N, CA, C, O and CB atoms as a CASP TS submission, in Angstrom:
PFRMAT TS
TARGET T0000
AUTHOR 0000-0000-0000
METHOD Language model
MODEL 1
PARENT N/A
ATOM      1  N   UNK     1     -12.308  67.444  40.856  1.00  0.00           N
ATOM      2  CA  UNK     1     -11.321  66.821  41.702  1.00  0.00           C
ATOM      3  C   UNK     1     -10.048  67.262  40.889  1.00  0.00           C
ATOM      4  O   UNK     1     -10.610  67.454  39.811  1.00  0.00           O
ATOM      5  CB  UNK     1     -11.525  65.133  41.906  1.00  0.00           C
ATOM      6  N   UNK     2      -8.805  67.540  40.666  1.00  0.00           N
ATOM      7  CA  UNK     2      -7.632  67.935  39.548  1.00  0.00           C
ATOM      8  C   UNK     2      -6.353  67.285  40.838  1.00  0.00           C
ATOM      9  O   UNK     2      -6.090  67.371  42.038  1.00  0.00           O
ATOM     10  CB  UNK     2      -7.531  70.227  38.954  1.00  0.00           C
ATOM     11  N   UNK     3      -5.887  66.649  39.607  1.00  0.00           N
ATOM     12  CA  UNK     3      -4.710  65.740  39.627  1.00  0.00           C
ATOM     13  C   UNK     3      -3.337  66.834  39.319  1.00  0.00           C
ATOM     14  O   UNK     3      -3.467  67.753  38.511  1.00  0.00           O
ATOM     15  CB  UNK     3      -4.935  64.405  38.328  1.00  0.00           C
ATOM     16  N   UNK     4      -2.224  66.637  39.957  1.00  0.00           N
ATOM     17  CA  UNK     4      -1.324  67.651  40.411  1.00  0.00           C
ATOM     18  C   UNK     4      -0.696  66.960  39.048  1.00  0.00           C
ATOM     19  O   UNK     4       0.325  66.293  39.213  1.00  0.00           O
ATOM     20  CB  UNK     4      -0.530  67.720  42.140  1.00  0.00           C
ATOM     21  N   UNK     5      -1.165  67.058  37.884  1.00  0.00           N
ATOM     22  CA  UNK     5      -0.480  66.577  36.883  1.00  0.00           C
ATOM     23  C   UNK     5      -1.492  67.279  35.649  1.00  0.00           C
ATOM     24  O   UNK     5      -1.353  67.621  34.475  1.00  0.00           O
ATOM     25  CB  UNK     5      -0.299  64.841  36.985  1.00  0.00           C
ATOM     26  N   UNK     6      -2.074  67.272  36.197  1.00  0.00           N
ATOM     27  CA  UNK     6      -2.946  68.628  35.070  1.00  0.00           C
ATOM     28  C   UNK     6      -2.415  70.215  34.615  1.00  0.00           C
ATOM     29  O   UNK     6      -1.888  70.833  35.540  1.00  0.00           O
ATOM     30  CB  UNK     6      -4.411  69.120  35.903  1.00  0.00           C
ATOM     31  N   UNK     7      -2.467  70.662  33.795  1.00  0.00           N
ATOM     32  CA  UNK     7      -2.063  71.075  33.220  1.00  0.00           C
ATOM     33  C   UNK     7      -3.403  72.850  33.091  1.00  0.00           C
ATOM     34  O   UNK     7      -4.368  73.033  32.349  1.00  0.00           O
ATOM     35  CB  UNK     7      -1.673  69.872  32.222  1.00  0.00           C
ATOM     36  N   UNK     8      -2.702  73.886  34.326  1.00  0.00           N
ATOM     37  CA  UNK     8      -3.438  74.378  34.812  1.00  0.00           C
ATOM     38  C   UNK     8      -3.586  75.666  32.961  1.00  0.00           C
ATOM     39  O   UNK     8      -2.620  75.975  32.264  1.00  0.00           O
ATOM     40  CB  UNK     8      -2.880  74.796  36.600  1.00  0.00           C
ATOM     41  N   UNK     9      -5.174  76.122  32.692  1.00  0.00           N
ATOM     42  CA  UNK     9      -5.217  76.705  31.195  1.00  0.00           C
ATOM     43  C   UNK     9      -4.881  78.268  31.615  1.00  0.00           C
ATOM     44  O   UNK     9      -4.329  79.002  30.795  1.00  0.00           O
ATOM     45  CB  UNK     9      -6.928  76.472  30.271  1.00  0.00           C
ATOM     46  N   UNK    10      -5.210  78.699  32.812  1.00  0.00           N
ATOM     47  CA  UNK    10      -4.850  80.011  33.006  1.00  0.00           C
ATOM     48  C   UNK    10      -3.259  80.696  33.033  1.00  0.00           C
ATOM     49  O   UNK    10      -3.044  81.904  33.122  1.00  0.00           O
ATOM     50  CB  UNK    10      -5.450  80.212  34.175  1.00  0.00           C
ATOM     51  N   UNK    11      -1.925  79.345  32.909  1.00  0.00           N
ATOM     52  CA  UNK    11      -0.932  79.207  33.026  1.00  0.00           C
ATOM     53  C   UNK    11      -0.266  79.068  31.394  1.00  0.00           C
ATOM     54  O   UNK    11       0.741  78.371  31.517  1.00  0.00           O
ATOM     55  CB  UNK    11      -0.869  78.213  34.002  1.00  0.00           C
ATOM     56  N   UNK    12      -0.374  79.305  30.515  1.00  0.00           N
ATOM     57  CA  UNK    12       0.167  78.770  29.215  1.00  0.00           C
ATOM     58  C   UNK    12       1.490  78.326  29.551  1.00  0.00           C
ATOM     59  O   UNK    12       1.763  77.187  29.174  1.00  0.00           O
ATOM     60  CB  UNK    12       0.200  79.814  28.023  1.00  0.00           C
ATOM     61  N   UNK    13       2.423  78.997  30.207  1.00  0.00           N
ATOM     62  CA  UNK    13       4.460  78.910  30.526  1.00  0.00           C
ATOM     63  C   UNK    13       4.124  77.391  30.820  1.00  0.00           C
ATOM     64  O   UNK    13       4.612  76.517  30.103  1.00  0.00           O
ATOM     65  CB  UNK    13       5.532  80.095  32.369  1.00  0.00           C
ATOM     66  N   UNK    14       3.184  77.041  32.009  1.00  0.00           N
ATOM     67  CA  UNK    14       3.199  75.783  32.871  1.00  0.00           C
ATOM     68  C   UNK    14       3.087  74.546  32.110  1.00  0.00           C
ATOM     69  O   UNK    14       3.647  73.528  32.517  1.00  0.00           O
ATOM     70  CB  UNK    14       2.088  75.786  33.864  1.00  0.00           C
ATOM     71  N   UNK    15       2.313  74.560  30.887  1.00  0.00           N
ATOM     72  CA  UNK    15       2.487  73.378  30.254  1.00  0.00           C
ATOM     73  C   UNK    15       3.991  73.255  29.233  1.00  0.00           C
ATOM     74  O   UNK    15       4.435  72.111  29.141  1.00  0.00           O
ATOM     75  CB  UNK    15       1.115  73.225  29.422  1.00  0.00           C
ATOM     76  N   UNK    16       4.727  74.313  28.521  1.00  0.00           N
ATOM     77  CA  UNK    16       5.589  74.551  28.420  1.00  0.00           C
ATOM     78  C   UNK    16       6.905  73.806  29.223  1.00  0.00           C
ATOM     79  O   UNK    16       7.659  72.954  28.753  1.00  0.00           O
ATOM     80  CB  UNK    16       5.299  75.570  28.484  1.00  0.00           C
ATOM     81  N   UNK    17       6.929  74.383  30.528  1.00  0.00           N
ATOM     82  CA  UNK    17       8.362  73.850  31.265  1.00  0.00           C
ATOM     83  C   UNK    17       7.881  72.618  31.744  1.00  0.00           C
ATOM     84  O   UNK    17       8.913  72.339  32.354  1.00  0.00           O
ATOM     85  CB  UNK    17       9.056  74.820  32.605  1.00  0.00           C
ATOM     86  N   UNK    18       6.860  71.278  32.045  1.00  0.00           N
ATOM     87  CA  UNK    18       6.506  70.840  32.559  1.00  0.00           C
ATOM     88  C   UNK    18       6.796  69.940  30.763  1.00  0.00           C
ATOM     89  O   UNK    18       7.423  68.922  31.056  1.00  0.00           O
ATOM     90  CB  UNK    18       5.419  71.362  33.562  1.00  0.00           C
ATOM     91  N   UNK    19       6.598  69.959  29.318  1.00  0.00           N
ATOM     92  CA  UNK    19       6.741  69.205  28.756  1.00  0.00           C
ATOM     93  C   UNK    19       8.625  68.922  28.477  1.00  0.00           C
ATOM     94  O   UNK    19       9.265  67.878  28.346  1.00  0.00           O
ATOM     95  CB  UNK    19       5.773  69.523  27.781  1.00  0.00           C
ATOM     96  N   UNK    20       9.067  70.453  28.473  1.00  0.00           N
ATOM     97  CA  UNK    20      10.616  70.830  28.296  1.00  0.00           C
ATOM     98  C   UNK    20      11.023  69.783  29.304  1.00  0.00           C
ATOM     99  O   UNK    20      11.494  68.810  28.717  1.00  0.00           O
ATOM    100  CB  UNK    20      11.163  72.562  28.684  1.00  0.00           C
ATOM    101  N   UNK    21      11.010  69.674  30.311  1.00  0.00           N
ATOM    102  CA  UNK    21      11.329  68.968  31.744  1.00  0.00           C
ATOM    103  C   UNK    21      11.217  67.739  31.427  1.00  0.00           C
ATOM    104  O   UNK    21      12.190  67.052  31.737  1.00  0.00           O
ATOM    105  CB  UNK    21      10.415  69.266  33.005  1.00  0.00           C
ATOM    106  N   UNK    22      10.291  67.169  30.867  1.00  0.00           N
ATOM    107  CA  UNK    22      10.164  65.601  30.544  1.00  0.00           C
ATOM    108  C   UNK    22      11.048  65.484  28.978  1.00  0.00           C
ATOM    109  O   UNK    22      11.746  64.479  29.108  1.00  0.00           O
ATOM    110  CB  UNK    22       8.204  65.056  30.391  1.00  0.00           C
ATOM    111  N   UNK    23      11.240  65.942  27.915  1.00  0.00           N
ATOM    112  CA  UNK    23      12.090  65.939  27.457  1.00  0.00           C
ATOM    113  C   UNK    23      13.646  65.965  27.385  1.00  0.00           C
ATOM    114  O   UNK    23      14.365  65.461  26.521  1.00  0.00           O
ATOM    115  CB  UNK    23      11.724  66.304  27.220  1.00  0.00           C
ATOM    116  N   UNK    24      14.171  67.017  29.042  1.00  0.00           N
ATOM    117  CA  UNK    24      15.174  66.945  28.709  1.00  0.00           C
ATOM    118  C   UNK    24      15.780  65.565  29.468  1.00  0.00           C
ATOM    119  O   UNK    24      16.843  64.984  29.249  1.00  0.00           O
ATOM    120  CB  UNK    24      15.716  68.211  28.891  1.00  0.00           C
ATOM    121  N   UNK    25      15.097  65.365  30.092  1.00  0.00           N
ATOM    122  CA  UNK    25      15.776  63.675  30.482  1.00  0.00           C
ATOM    123  C   UNK    25      16.178  62.644  29.164  1.00  0.00           C
ATOM    124  O   UNK    25      17.132  61.867  29.152  1.00  0.00           O
ATOM    125  CB  UNK    25      14.413  62.660  31.428  1.00  0.00           C
ATOM    126  N   UNK    26      15.391  62.812  28.291  1.00  0.00           N
ATOM    127  CA  UNK    26      16.081  61.813  26.989  1.00  0.00           C
ATOM    128  C   UNK    26      16.555  62.406  25.911  1.00  0.00           C
ATOM    129  O   UNK    26      16.295  61.920  24.810  1.00  0.00           O
ATOM    130  CB  UNK    26      15.138  60.853  26.318  1.00  0.00           C
ATOM    131  N   UNK    27      17.553  63.880  26.056  1.00  0.00           N
ATOM    132  CA  UNK    27      18.691  64.151  25.334  1.00  0.00           C
ATOM    133  C   UNK    27      19.383  63.686  25.569  1.00  0.00           C
ATOM    134  O   UNK    27      19.966  63.520  24.498  1.00  0.00           O
ATOM    135  CB  UNK    27      19.121  65.002  25.214  1.00  0.00           C
ATOM    136  N   UNK    28      20.338  62.876  26.841  1.00  0.00           N
ATOM    137  CA  UNK    28      21.454  62.337  26.629  1.00  0.00           C
ATOM    138  C   UNK    28      21.422  61.189  26.540  1.00  0.00           C
ATOM    139  O   UNK    28      20.836  60.575  27.431  1.00  0.00           O
ATOM    140  CB  UNK    28      22.219  62.589  27.314  1.00  0.00           C
ATOM    141  N   UNK    29      21.976  60.524  25.542  1.00  0.00           N
ATOM    142  CA  UNK    29      22.261  58.954  25.595  1.00  0.00           C
ATOM    143  C   UNK    29      22.774  58.106  26.727  1.00  0.00           C
ATOM    144  O   UNK    29      23.365  58.655  27.657  1.00  0.00           O
ATOM    145  CB  UNK    29      23.157  58.692  24.684  1.00  0.00           C
ATOM    146  N   UNK    30      22.582  56.779  26.710  1.00  0.00           N
ATOM    147  CA  UNK    30      23.125  56.418  28.009  1.00  0.00           C
ATOM    148  C   UNK    30      23.177  55.204  27.054  1.00  0.00           C
ATOM    149  O   UNK    30      22.247  54.651  26.468  1.00  0.00           O
ATOM    150  CB  UNK    30      22.286  56.528  29.637  1.00  0.00           C
ATOM    151  N   UNK    31      24.722  54.885  27.045  1.00  0.00           N
ATOM    152  CA  UNK    31      25.744  54.026  25.741  1.00  0.00           C
ATOM    153  C   UNK    31      24.800  52.589  26.597  1.00  0.00           C
ATOM    154  O   UNK    31      24.021  51.944  25.895  1.00  0.00           O
ATOM    155  CB  UNK    31      28.357  54.106  25.865  1.00  0.00           C
ATOM    156  N   UNK    32      24.939  52.273  27.852  1.00  0.00           N
ATOM    157  CA  UNK    32      25.044  51.008  28.262  1.00  0.00           C
ATOM    158  C   UNK    32      23.810  50.750  28.136  1.00  0.00           C
ATOM    159  O   UNK    32      23.705  49.818  27.340  1.00  0.00           O
ATOM    160  CB  UNK    32      25.617  50.716  29.489  1.00  0.00           C
ATOM    161  N   UNK    33      22.328  51.256  28.686  1.00  0.00           N
ATOM    162  CA  UNK    33      20.953  51.109  27.718  1.00  0.00           C
ATOM    163  C   UNK    33      20.574  50.288  26.409  1.00  0.00           C
ATOM    164  O   UNK    33      19.956  49.275  26.082  1.00  0.00           O
ATOM    165  CB  UNK    33      20.728  52.304  27.250  1.00  0.00           C
ATOM    166  N   UNK    34      21.761  51.960  25.518  1.00  0.00           N
ATOM    167  CA  UNK    34      21.521  51.256  24.240  1.00  0.00           C
ATOM    168  C   UNK    34      22.193  49.784  24.278  1.00  0.00           C
ATOM    169  O   UNK    34      21.626  48.856  23.701  1.00  0.00           O
ATOM    170  CB  UNK    34      22.132  52.147  23.014  1.00  0.00           C
ATOM    171  N   UNK    35      23.067  49.645  24.772  1.00  0.00           N
ATOM    172  CA  UNK    35      24.157  47.878  24.350  1.00  0.00           C
ATOM    173  C   UNK    35      23.415  46.710  24.432  1.00  0.00           C
ATOM    174  O   UNK    35      23.474  45.697  23.736  1.00  0.00           O
ATOM    175  CB  UNK    35      25.549  47.376  25.573  1.00  0.00           C
ATOM    176  N   UNK    36      22.393  47.113  25.799  1.00  0.00           N
ATOM    177  CA  UNK    36      21.708  46.155  26.476  1.00  0.00           C
ATOM    178  C   UNK    36      20.745  46.378  25.071  1.00  0.00           C
ATOM    179  O   UNK    36      20.980  45.793  24.014  1.00  0.00           O
ATOM    180  CB  UNK    36      21.143  46.431  28.248  1.00  0.00           C
ATOM    181  N   UNK    37      20.034  46.986  25.199  1.00  0.00           N
ATOM    182  CA  UNK    37      18.669  46.845  23.889  1.00  0.00           C
ATOM    183  C   UNK    37      19.310  46.011  22.772  1.00  0.00           C
ATOM    184  O   UNK    37      18.629  45.116  22.269  1.00  0.00           O
ATOM    185  CB  UNK    37      18.093  48.594  23.032  1.00  0.00           C
ATOM    186  N   UNK    38      20.841  46.276  22.244  1.00  0.00           N
ATOM    187  CA  UNK    38      21.108  45.492  21.229  1.00  0.00           C
ATOM    188  C   UNK    38      21.107  44.366  21.957  1.00  0.00           C
ATOM    189  O   UNK    38      19.966  43.911  22.033  1.00  0.00           O
ATOM    190  CB  UNK    38      22.260  45.768  20.435  1.00  0.00           C
ATOM    191  N   UNK    39      21.891  43.741  22.510  1.00  0.00           N
ATOM    192  CA  UNK    39      22.224  42.598  23.261  1.00  0.00           C
ATOM    193  C   UNK    39      20.872  42.006  23.270  1.00  0.00           C
ATOM    194  O   UNK    39      20.880  40.921  22.688  1.00  0.00           O
ATOM    195  CB  UNK    39      22.892  42.861  24.697  1.00  0.00           C
ATOM    196  N   UNK    40      19.883  42.291  23.661  1.00  0.00           N
ATOM    197  CA  UNK    40      18.487  41.801  23.840  1.00  0.00           C
ATOM    198  C   UNK    40      17.583  41.455  22.763  1.00  0.00           C
ATOM    199  O   UNK    40      16.594  40.728  22.856  1.00  0.00           O
ATOM    200  CB  UNK    40      17.839  42.681  24.499  1.00  0.00           C
ATOM    201  N   UNK    41      18.068  42.114  21.610  1.00  0.00           N
ATOM    202  CA  UNK    41      17.163  42.066  20.575  1.00  0.00           C
ATOM    203  C   UNK    41      17.763  41.053  19.591  1.00  0.00           C
ATOM    204  O   UNK    41      17.161  40.273  18.852  1.00  0.00           O
ATOM    205  CB  UNK    41      16.907  43.467  19.967  1.00  0.00           C
ATOM    206  N   UNK    42      19.317  41.268  19.771  1.00  0.00           N
ATOM    207  CA  UNK    42      20.051  40.272  18.521  1.00  0.00           C
ATOM    208  C   UNK    42      20.879  39.212  18.391  1.00  0.00           C
ATOM    209  O   UNK    42      21.569  38.660  17.535  1.00  0.00           O
ATOM    210  CB  UNK    42      20.717  40.826  17.854  1.00  0.00           C
ATOM    211  N   UNK    43      20.461  39.079  19.963  1.00  0.00           N
ATOM    212  CA  UNK    43      20.848  37.725  20.050  1.00  0.00           C
ATOM    213  C   UNK    43      20.010  36.697  20.375  1.00  0.00           C
ATOM    214  O   UNK    43      20.504  35.573  20.292  1.00  0.00           O
ATOM    215  CB  UNK    43      21.724  37.628  20.816  1.00  0.00           C
ATOM    216  N   UNK    44      18.881  36.785  20.721  1.00  0.00           N
ATOM    217  CA  UNK    44      17.379  36.186  20.129  1.00  0.00           C
ATOM    218  C   UNK    44      16.954  35.624  19.038  1.00  0.00           C
ATOM    219  O   UNK    44      16.569  34.483  18.782  1.00  0.00           O
ATOM    220  CB  UNK    44      16.567  36.958  20.039  1.00  0.00           C
ATOM    221  N   UNK    45      17.098  36.747  18.315  1.00  0.00           N
ATOM    222  CA  UNK    45      17.312  36.725  16.894  1.00  0.00           C
ATOM    223  C   UNK    45      18.423  35.781  16.158  1.00  0.00           C
ATOM    224  O   UNK    45      18.035  35.065  15.234  1.00  0.00           O
ATOM    225  CB  UNK    45      17.606  38.050  16.589  1.00  0.00           C
ATOM    226  N   UNK    46      19.651  35.767  16.506  1.00  0.00           N
ATOM    227  CA  UNK    46      20.143  34.855  16.086  1.00  0.00           C
ATOM    228  C   UNK    46      20.094  33.262  16.814  1.00  0.00           C
ATOM    229  O   UNK    46      20.275  32.183  16.249  1.00  0.00           O
ATOM    230  CB  UNK    46      21.227  35.396  15.937  1.00  0.00           C
ATOM    231  N   UNK    47      19.837  33.480  18.008  1.00  0.00           N
ATOM    232  CA  UNK    47      19.312  31.884  18.332  1.00  0.00           C
ATOM    233  C   UNK    47      18.375  31.213  17.728  1.00  0.00           C
ATOM    234  O   UNK    47      18.424  30.041  17.355  1.00  0.00           O
ATOM    235  CB  UNK    47      18.832  31.703  19.508  1.00  0.00           C
ATOM    236  N   UNK    48      17.241  32.204  17.603  1.00  0.00           N
ATOM    237  CA  UNK    48      16.368  31.542  16.649  1.00  0.00           C
ATOM    238  C   UNK    48      16.556  31.176  15.591  1.00  0.00           C
ATOM    239  O   UNK    48      16.164  30.050  15.284  1.00  0.00           O
ATOM    240  CB  UNK    48      15.566  32.007  16.421  1.00  0.00           C
ATOM    241  N   UNK    49      17.309  32.099  14.529  1.00  0.00           N
ATOM    242  CA  UNK    49      17.956  31.616  13.362  1.00  0.00           C
ATOM    243  C   UNK    49      18.336  29.986  13.469  1.00  0.00           C
ATOM    244  O   UNK    49      17.831  29.142  12.728  1.00  0.00           O
ATOM    245  CB  UNK    49      19.257  32.522  13.149  1.00  0.00           C
ATOM    246  N   UNK    50      19.394  29.665  14.605  1.00  0.00           N
ATOM    247  CA  UNK    50      19.466  28.237  14.914  1.00  0.00           C
ATOM    248  C   UNK    50      18.814  27.624  15.218  1.00  0.00           C
ATOM    249  O   UNK    50      19.024  26.452  14.904  1.00  0.00           O
ATOM    250  CB  UNK    50      20.001  27.887  15.494  1.00  0.00           C
ATOM    251  N   UNK    51      18.144  27.784  15.654  1.00  0.00           N
ATOM    252  CA  UNK    51      16.716  26.757  16.473  1.00  0.00           C
ATOM    253  C   UNK    51      16.107  26.831  14.991  1.00  0.00           C
ATOM    254  O   UNK    51      15.494  25.784  14.783  1.00  0.00           O
ATOM    255  CB  UNK    51      15.383  27.656  18.164  1.00  0.00           C
ATOM    256  N   UNK    52      16.067  27.504  14.130  1.00  0.00           N
ATOM    257  CA  UNK    52      14.898  27.377  12.939  1.00  0.00           C
ATOM    258  C   UNK    52      15.817  26.161  12.273  1.00  0.00           C
ATOM    259  O   UNK    52      15.274  25.071  12.096  1.00  0.00           O
ATOM    260  CB  UNK    52      14.531  29.054  11.727  1.00  0.00           C
ATOM    261  N   UNK    53      17.445  26.381  11.842  1.00  0.00           N
ATOM    262  CA  UNK    53      17.682  25.484  11.139  1.00  0.00           C
ATOM    263  C   UNK    53      18.027  23.888  11.355  1.00  0.00           C
ATOM    264  O   UNK    53      18.467  23.129  10.491  1.00  0.00           O
ATOM    265  CB  UNK    53      18.397  26.009  10.663  1.00  0.00           C
ATOM    266  N   UNK    54      17.725  23.577  12.688  1.00  0.00           N
ATOM    267  CA  UNK    54      17.652  22.838  13.462  1.00  0.00           C
ATOM    268  C   UNK    54      16.280  22.158  13.705  1.00  0.00           C
ATOM    269  O   UNK    54      16.157  20.999  14.101  1.00  0.00           O
ATOM    270  CB  UNK    54      18.149  23.394  14.332  1.00  0.00           C
ATOM    271  N   UNK    55      15.299  22.976  13.435  1.00  0.00           N
ATOM    272  CA  UNK    55      14.014  22.675  13.623  1.00  0.00           C
ATOM    273  C   UNK    55      13.254  21.813  12.029  1.00  0.00           C
ATOM    274  O   UNK    55      12.384  20.967  11.827  1.00  0.00           O
ATOM    275  CB  UNK    55      13.322  24.246  14.079  1.00  0.00           C
ATOM    276  N   UNK    56      14.313  22.739  11.081  1.00  0.00           N
ATOM    277  CA  UNK    56      13.767  21.899   9.622  1.00  0.00           C
ATOM    278  C   UNK    56      14.160  20.663   9.686  1.00  0.00           C
ATOM    279  O   UNK    56      13.618  19.709   9.127  1.00  0.00           O
ATOM    280  CB  UNK    56      14.327  22.403   8.174  1.00  0.00           C
ATOM    281  N   UNK    57      15.193  20.642  10.426  1.00  0.00           N
ATOM    282  CA  UNK    57      15.579  18.933   9.820  1.00  0.00           C
ATOM    283  C   UNK    57      14.234  17.976  10.983  1.00  0.00           C
ATOM    284  O   UNK    57      13.856  16.846  10.676  1.00  0.00           O
ATOM    285  CB  UNK    57      18.021  18.267  10.401  1.00  0.00           C
ATOM    286  N   UNK    58      14.010  18.290  11.526  1.00  0.00           N
ATOM    287  CA  UNK    58      12.710  17.689  12.216  1.00  0.00           C
ATOM    288  C   UNK    58      11.601  17.620  11.022  1.00  0.00           C
ATOM    289  O   UNK    58      11.306  16.679  10.285  1.00  0.00           O
ATOM    290  CB  UNK    58      12.126  18.736  13.590  1.00  0.00           C
ATOM    291  N   UNK    59      10.975  19.251  11.105  1.00  0.00           N
ATOM    292  CA  UNK    59       9.744  19.398  10.237  1.00  0.00           C
ATOM    293  C   UNK    59       9.285  20.904  10.192  1.00  0.00           C
ATOM    294  O   UNK    59       9.089  21.680  11.126  1.00  0.00           O
ATOM    295  CB  UNK    59       8.534  18.469  10.810  1.00  0.00           C
ATOM    296  N   UNK    60       9.186  21.066   9.006  1.00  0.00           N
ATOM    297  CA  UNK    60       8.869  22.701   8.521  1.00  0.00           C
ATOM    298  C   UNK    60       7.759  23.030   9.302  1.00  0.00           C
ATOM    299  O   UNK    60       7.500  24.173   8.925  1.00  0.00           O
ATOM    300  CB  UNK    60       8.453  22.994   6.826  1.00  0.00           C
ATOM    301  N   UNK    61       6.937  22.725  10.169  1.00  0.00           N
ATOM    302  CA  UNK    61       5.893  23.228  10.378  1.00  0.00           C
ATOM    303  C   UNK    61       6.332  23.229  11.768  1.00  0.00           C
ATOM    304  O   UNK    61       5.376  23.546  12.476  1.00  0.00           O
ATOM    305  CB  UNK    61       4.655  22.614   9.874  1.00  0.00           C
ATOM    306  N   UNK    62       7.711  22.935  12.662  1.00  0.00           N
ATOM    307  CA  UNK    62       8.284  23.588  13.776  1.00  0.00           C
ATOM    308  C   UNK    62       9.139  25.136  13.372  1.00  0.00           C
ATOM    309  O   UNK    62       9.587  25.978  14.149  1.00  0.00           O
ATOM    310  CB  UNK    62       9.307  22.432  14.436  1.00  0.00           C
ATOM    311  N   UNK    63       9.148  25.119  12.259  1.00  0.00           N
ATOM    312  CA  UNK    63       9.735  26.336  11.896  1.00  0.00           C
ATOM    313  C   UNK    63       9.119  27.369  11.313  1.00  0.00           C
ATOM    314  O   UNK    63       9.756  28.309  10.836  1.00  0.00           O
ATOM    315  CB  UNK    63      10.596  26.140  11.215  1.00  0.00           C
ATOM    316  N   UNK    64       7.313  27.266  11.287  1.00  0.00           N
ATOM    317  CA  UNK    64       6.674  28.423  11.136  1.00  0.00           C
ATOM    318  C   UNK    64       6.667  29.597  12.691  1.00  0.00           C
ATOM    319  O   UNK    64       6.774  30.816  12.559  1.00  0.00           O
ATOM    320  CB  UNK    64       5.162  27.866  10.641  1.00  0.00           C
ATOM    321  N   UNK    65       6.570  29.139  13.603  1.00  0.00           N
ATOM    322  CA  UNK    65       6.498  29.869  14.994  1.00  0.00           C
ATOM    323  C   UNK    65       7.610  30.367  15.381  1.00  0.00           C
ATOM    324  O   UNK    65       7.544  31.497  15.864  1.00  0.00           O
ATOM    325  CB  UNK    65       6.094  29.097  16.069  1.00  0.00           C
ATOM    326  N   UNK    66       8.683  29.841  15.314  1.00  0.00           N
ATOM    327  CA  UNK    66      10.042  30.475  15.297  1.00  0.00           C
ATOM    328  C   UNK    66      10.285  31.385  14.129  1.00  0.00           C
ATOM    329  O   UNK    66      11.299  32.083  14.150  1.00  0.00           O
ATOM    330  CB  UNK    66      11.106  29.421  15.287  1.00  0.00           C
ATOM    331  N   UNK    67       9.408  31.452  13.048  1.00  0.00           N
ATOM    332  CA  UNK    67      10.027  32.351  12.343  1.00  0.00           C
ATOM    333  C   UNK    67       9.009  33.626  12.376  1.00  0.00           C
ATOM    334  O   UNK    67       9.109  34.688  11.760  1.00  0.00           O
ATOM    335  CB  UNK    67      10.388  31.767  10.931  1.00  0.00           C
ATOM    336  N   UNK    68       7.948  33.171  13.331  1.00  0.00           N
ATOM    337  CA  UNK    68       7.076  34.614  13.331  1.00  0.00           C
ATOM    338  C   UNK    68       8.029  35.292  14.453  1.00  0.00           C
ATOM    339  O   UNK    68       8.335  36.457  14.202  1.00  0.00           O
ATOM    340  CB  UNK    68       5.122  34.498  13.870  1.00  0.00           C
ATOM    341  N   UNK    69       8.609  34.674  15.801  1.00  0.00           N
ATOM    342  CA  UNK    69       9.180  35.240  16.511  1.00  0.00           C
ATOM    343  C   UNK    69      10.327  36.218  16.109  1.00  0.00           C
ATOM    344  O   UNK    69      10.622  37.379  16.390  1.00  0.00           O
ATOM    345  CB  UNK    69       9.422  34.425  17.184  1.00  0.00           C
ATOM    346  N   UNK    70      10.929  35.060  15.191  1.00  0.00           N
ATOM    347  CA  UNK    70      12.113  35.971  14.570  1.00  0.00           C
ATOM    348  C   UNK    70      11.889  37.163  13.597  1.00  0.00           C
ATOM    349  O   UNK    70      12.698  38.020  13.241  1.00  0.00           O
ATOM    350  CB  UNK    70      12.991  35.091  13.800  1.00  0.00           C
ATOM    351  N   UNK    71      10.671  37.010  13.280  1.00  0.00           N
ATOM    352  CA  UNK    71      10.306  38.599  12.473  1.00  0.00           C
ATOM    353  C   UNK    71       9.927  39.789  13.356  1.00  0.00           C
ATOM    354  O   UNK    71       9.947  40.991  13.092  1.00  0.00           O
ATOM    355  CB  UNK    71       8.926  38.491  11.441  1.00  0.00           C
ATOM    356  N   UNK    72       9.524  39.041  14.645  1.00  0.00           N
ATOM    357  CA  UNK    72       9.098  40.229  15.862  1.00  0.00           C
ATOM    358  C   UNK    72      10.327  41.325  15.984  1.00  0.00           C
ATOM    359  O   UNK    72      10.417  42.548  15.885  1.00  0.00           O
ATOM    360  CB  UNK    72       8.883  39.409  17.610  1.00  0.00           C
ATOM    361  N   UNK    73      11.526  39.864  16.343  1.00  0.00           N
ATOM    362  CA  UNK    73      12.988  40.635  16.686  1.00  0.00           C
ATOM    363  C   UNK    73      13.966  41.156  15.876  1.00  0.00           C
ATOM    364  O   UNK    73      15.036  41.665  16.206  1.00  0.00           O
ATOM    365  CB  UNK    73      13.758  39.905  17.316  1.00  0.00           C
ATOM    366  N   UNK    74      13.210  40.875  14.107  1.00  0.00           N
ATOM    367  CA  UNK    74      14.184  41.544  13.271  1.00  0.00           C
ATOM    368  C   UNK    74      13.055  42.906  12.984  1.00  0.00           C
ATOM    369  O   UNK    74      13.532  43.725  12.199  1.00  0.00           O
ATOM    370  CB  UNK    74      14.798  40.475  11.739  1.00  0.00           C
ATOM    371  N   UNK    75      11.993  43.168  13.375  1.00  0.00           N
ATOM    372  CA  UNK    75      11.142  44.494  13.317  1.00  0.00           C
ATOM    373  C   UNK    75      11.498  45.416  14.479  1.00  0.00           C
ATOM    374  O   UNK    75      11.374  46.640  14.489  1.00  0.00           O
ATOM    375  CB  UNK    75       9.537  44.185  13.389  1.00  0.00           C
ATOM    376  N   UNK    76      12.330  44.010  16.237  1.00  0.00           N
ATOM    377  CA  UNK    76      12.535  45.194  16.633  1.00  0.00           C
ATOM    378  C   UNK    76      14.352  45.588  16.492  1.00  0.00           C
ATOM    379  O   UNK    76      14.727  46.724  16.780  1.00  0.00           O
ATOM    380  CB  UNK    76      11.857  45.218  18.140  1.00  0.00           C
ATOM    381  N   UNK    77      15.334  44.544  16.039  1.00  0.00           N
ATOM    382  CA  UNK    77      16.350  45.377  15.304  1.00  0.00           C
ATOM    383  C   UNK    77      16.013  46.707  14.535  1.00  0.00           C
ATOM    384  O   UNK    77      16.397  47.838  14.831  1.00  0.00           O
ATOM    385  CB  UNK    77      16.913  44.532  14.352  1.00  0.00           C
ATOM    386  N   UNK    78      15.137  46.290  13.385  1.00  0.00           N
ATOM    387  CA  UNK    78      15.054  48.013  12.578  1.00  0.00           C
ATOM    388  C   UNK    78      14.386  49.167  13.372  1.00  0.00           C
ATOM    389  O   UNK    78      14.378  50.380  13.162  1.00  0.00           O
ATOM    390  CB  UNK    78      14.027  48.015  11.075  1.00  0.00           C
ATOM    391  N   UNK    79      13.950  48.575  14.139  1.00  0.00           N
ATOM    392  CA  UNK    79      13.382  49.961  14.288  1.00  0.00           C
ATOM    393  C   UNK    79      14.435  50.753  15.589  1.00  0.00           C
ATOM    394  O   UNK    79      14.215  51.913  15.939  1.00  0.00           O
ATOM    395  CB  UNK    79      11.508  49.798  14.781  1.00  0.00           C
TER
END
């Protein structure tokens, strides 16, 4: 049984066309998607920093899980 997404070995141009069509969709930037990615990365990061400042007044051990989450968001912002 063959899937409709499989590339036929007998036609070498079919694979190139399939890849080119997939890549063409992502060549034009979308500013709204990019802005949304920035917002849903930077805002939680800043909120976690604020939460860490307040949690530090209560207990150091409350800061540790928040710092781990903030590190994940920092990696997301960096990428």
